[in-house]
Structures are given as C-alpha cells and as structure tokens.
C-alpha positions as CSV (number, residue, x, y, z in Angstrom):
1,X,16.3,6.4,-14.9
2,X,18.0,9.4,-13.4
3,X,21.6,8.1,-12.1
4,X,21.4,10.4,-9.1
5,X,18.0,8.6,-8.1
6,X,19.7,5.1,-8.6
7,X,22.7,6.0,-6.5
8,X,20.3,7.4,-3.9
9,X,18.2,4.4,-3.6
10,X,21.0,2.1,-3.2
11,X,23.8,4.0,-1.1
12,X,22.0,6.0,1.4
13,X,20.2,5.7,4.6
14,X,16.6,6.7,4.7
15,X,17.2,9.9,6.5
16,X,19.7,10.9,3.8
17,X,17.3,9.8,1.1
18,X,14.4,11.9,2.6
19,X,16.8,15.0,2.8
20,X,18.0,14.5,-0.8
21,X,14.4,14.2,-1.9
22,X,13.4,17.3,-0.1
23,X,16.5,19.3,-1.4
24,X,15.9,18.1,-5.0
25,X,12.1,18.5,-5.6
26,X,12.8,17.1,-9.2
27,X,13.5,13.6,-7.4
28,X,9.9,13.3,-6.4
29,X,8.4,12.8,-9.7
30,X,11.4,10.6,-10.8
31,X,10.5,8.5,-7.7
32,X,6.8,8.4,-8.5
33,X,7.5,7.3,-12.1
34,X,10.1,4.7,-10.9
35,X,7.8,3.4,-8.2
36,X,5.1,2.1,-10.6
37,X,7.6,0.2,-12.9
38,X,9.2,-3.0,-12.5
39,X,13.1,-2.2,-12.4
40,X,14.1,-4.0,-9.3
41,X,15.5,-3.3,-6.8
42,X,14.9,0.2,-7.5
43,X,11.1,0.4,-8.0
44,X,10.1,-1.0,-4.7
45,X,12.6,1.3,-2.9
46,X,11.3,4.0,-4.7
47,X,7.8,3.4,-3.5
48,X,8.8,3.0,0.0
49,X,11.0,6.2,-0.1
50,X,8.1,8.0,-1.8
51,X,5.6,7.2,1.1
52,X,8.1,8.9,3.4
53,X,8.4,12.0,1.3
54,X,4.8,12.4,0.5
55,X,2.3,14.6,2.3
56,X,-1.1,13.3,3.1
57,X,-3.3,13.4,0.0
58,X,-0.4,14.8,-1.8
59,X,-1.4,16.6,-5.0
60,X,1.7,15.6,-6.9
61,X,0.4,11.9,-6.6
62,X,-3.2,12.6,-7.4
63,X,-2.4,12.4,-11.2
64,X,-1.0,9.1,-10.8
65,X,-3.4,7.2,-8.7
66,X,-4.9,5.2,-11.5
67,X,-1.3,4.2,-12.5
68,X,-0.5,3.2,-8.9
69,X,-3.6,1.2,-8.6
70,X,-2.8,-0.7,-11.8
71,X,0.7,-1.2,-10.8
72,X,-0.3,-2.7,-7.4
73,X,-2.1,-5.9,-9.7
74,X,1.4,-6.7,-11.0
75,X,4.0,-6.4,-8.6
76,X,5.4,-8.7,-6.0
77,X,4.3,-8.7,-2.2
78,X,6.9,-6.0,-0.8
79,X,6.5,-3.7,-3.9
80,X,2.7,-4.0,-3.5
81,X,2.7,-3.3,0.1
82,X,4.5,-0.1,-0.4
83,X,2.3,1.0,-3.2
84,X,-0.7,0.2,-0.9
85,X,0.7,2.4,1.8
86,X,1.2,5.3,-0.7
87,X,-2.6,4.9,-1.8
88,X,-3.7,4.6,1.8
89,X,-2.5,8.1,2.5
90,X,-4.6,9.7,-0.5
91,X,-8.2,10.4,-0.6
92,X,-9.6,8.0,-3.1
93,X,-12.7,8.8,-5.2
94,X,-15.6,6.3,-5.1
95,X,-14.4,5.0,-8.3
96,X,-11.0,4.3,-7.1
97,X,-12.4,2.8,-3.8
98,X,-13.9,0.0,-5.8
99,X,-10.8,-1.0,-7.5
100,X,-8.5,-1.1,-4.5
101,X,-11.2,-3.1,-2.5
102,X,-11.1,-5.6,-5.1
103,X,-7.4,-5.7,-5.5
104,X,-7.1,-5.9,-1.6
105,X,-9.6,-8.6,-1.3
106,X,-7.7,-10.5,-4.0
107,X,-4.3,-10.1,-2.1
108,X,-6.0,-10.9,1.5
109,X,-7.4,-14.1,0.0
110,X,-4.2,-15.2,-1.2
111,X,-3.0,-16.9,1.7
112,X,0.4,-17.7,0.6
113,X,1.2,-14.1,0.0
114,X,3.4,-12.3,2.5
115,X,1.6,-11.4,5.9
116,X,2.9,-7.8,5.6
117,X,1.1,-7.3,2.4
118,X,-2.0,-9.3,3.6
119,X,-2.5,-7.0,6.7
120,X,-2.2,-3.7,5.0
121,X,-4.7,-5.1,2.4
122,X,-6.8,-6.1,5.2
123,X,-6.6,-2.7,6.9
124,X,-7.5,-1.0,3.4
125,X,-10.5,-3.4,3.1
126,X,-11.8,-2.1,6.5
127,X,-11.1,1.5,5.6
128,X,-13.3,1.3,2.6
129,X,-16.0,-0.9,4.1
130,X,-16.3,1.8,6.9
131,X,-16.9,4.4,4.1
132,X,-19.6,2.1,2.7
133,X,-21.5,0.2,5.5
134,X,-23.2,-2.4,2.9
135,X,-19.6,-3.8,2.6
136,X,-19.3,-4.4,6.4
137,X,-21.5,-7.2,6.5
138,X,-19.5,-8.8,3.6
139,X,-16.1,-8.8,5.5
140,X,-17.1,-11.0,8.2
141,X,-15.9,-14.2,6.4
142,X,-12.4,-12.7,6.2
143,X,-11.7,-13.8,9.6
144,X,-12.3,-17.6,9.0
145,X,-9.4,-19.7,10.3
146,X,-8.0,-20.5,6.9
147,X,-7.3,-16.7,6.2
148,X,-5.5,-16.5,9.5
149,X,-3.5,-19.4,9.7
150,X,-0.4,-18.4,7.8
151,X,0.0,-15.2,9.5
152,X,2.6,-14.6,12.2
153,X,1.2,-14.5,15.7
154,X,1.6,-10.8,15.9
155,X,-0.1,-10.1,12.6
156,X,-2.8,-12.8,13.3
157,X,-3.6,-10.7,16.6
158,X,-3.6,-7.3,14.7
159,X,-6.1,-8.8,12.2
160,X,-8.3,-10.1,15.0
161,X,-8.2,-6.8,16.8
162,X,-9.0,-5.0,13.5
163,X,-12.1,-7.1,12.8
164,X,-13.1,-6.9,16.6
165,X,-13.0,-3.2,16.2
166,X,-15.3,-3.1,13.0
167,X,-17.6,-5.7,14.6
168,X,-18.0,-3.4,17.7
169,X,-18.8,-0.4,15.5
170,X,-21.7,-2.3,13.8
C-alpha cells in the first residue's frame, strides 16, 4: 500500500483528504484498489473517501464494478455500506443489476445487520426494481414487521416512506 494513502486515511479530515486526492490523481486508483481489499481500517475508509472523490458514473470506476460487487459480499457492514454507495452512483448494466439486487436482498433480510447498511440495501433494491417493474410486486414482503423491528425509529420511518413511495407509483 502506498504509505501516503495510509497516512492520508488515518491523519486527515475529510476536506483535506478530498483535496489531497484531487491534487494527486494517482491516489484515486490506489483508493479504488484498497477499497475492495480487506486491510482494515484502511479499506472501508478508502471506499468512504472514494465515494466523496468520484463523479457520477465515473469512468475510472467502470472497470472495477464487478470487483466492487464481489467485494460487497465478503465485507462487514460499514464497508458494505460504503461500497454500495459507490455502486449506487454508477450506471449498472442489466447483468450487474441482478447481482446487486441479489446481494442487497440478502443484506436486507439479515435483520441483525447494521440498520445503515440495510437501508442502503433497501434503497438499492427499490432503485433496481423501478427499472424492472416485474420486481416491484416481489418487494412488498420487505415491509413485514420482522424486517423493520430492529431498525432505529428514523431508519424505520425512512424505510416505510420508501415503500409508500413505491406503492404510490404502482
């Protein structure tokens, strides 16, 4: 790992980190590579910072979409959340939509997972379902009480609003 990246991720505030990445374009690829690894605490912070430094549908990330999707499956909650945020900003192909939909369904159904990664997963599920209307019917069960009871009140309300919005578009 580039020692400068390691130092950047541990010793700077977010605005300083973004400024450093913007002034050293080579850091972007280092962050991308690190974000899919499991070298904590650096990897999840790399994903977090990458999300703040990337563009919508960033061409620098396109070549790594499959690797990011594969990485989501094996990471812990906070790291999964940050990787999903990166993917959410990318235009995914139909092939990748299916993979991400499946991963997000698995995350959502694990009621013991962090509410923050679960709500990001739910948002991604809805985003993909809206692209493929046949999936909308299948997501109604996601609001069953046992999926919502471990969420904080704020996230529970957010989940209910998301589902209500989807139901109103049917």
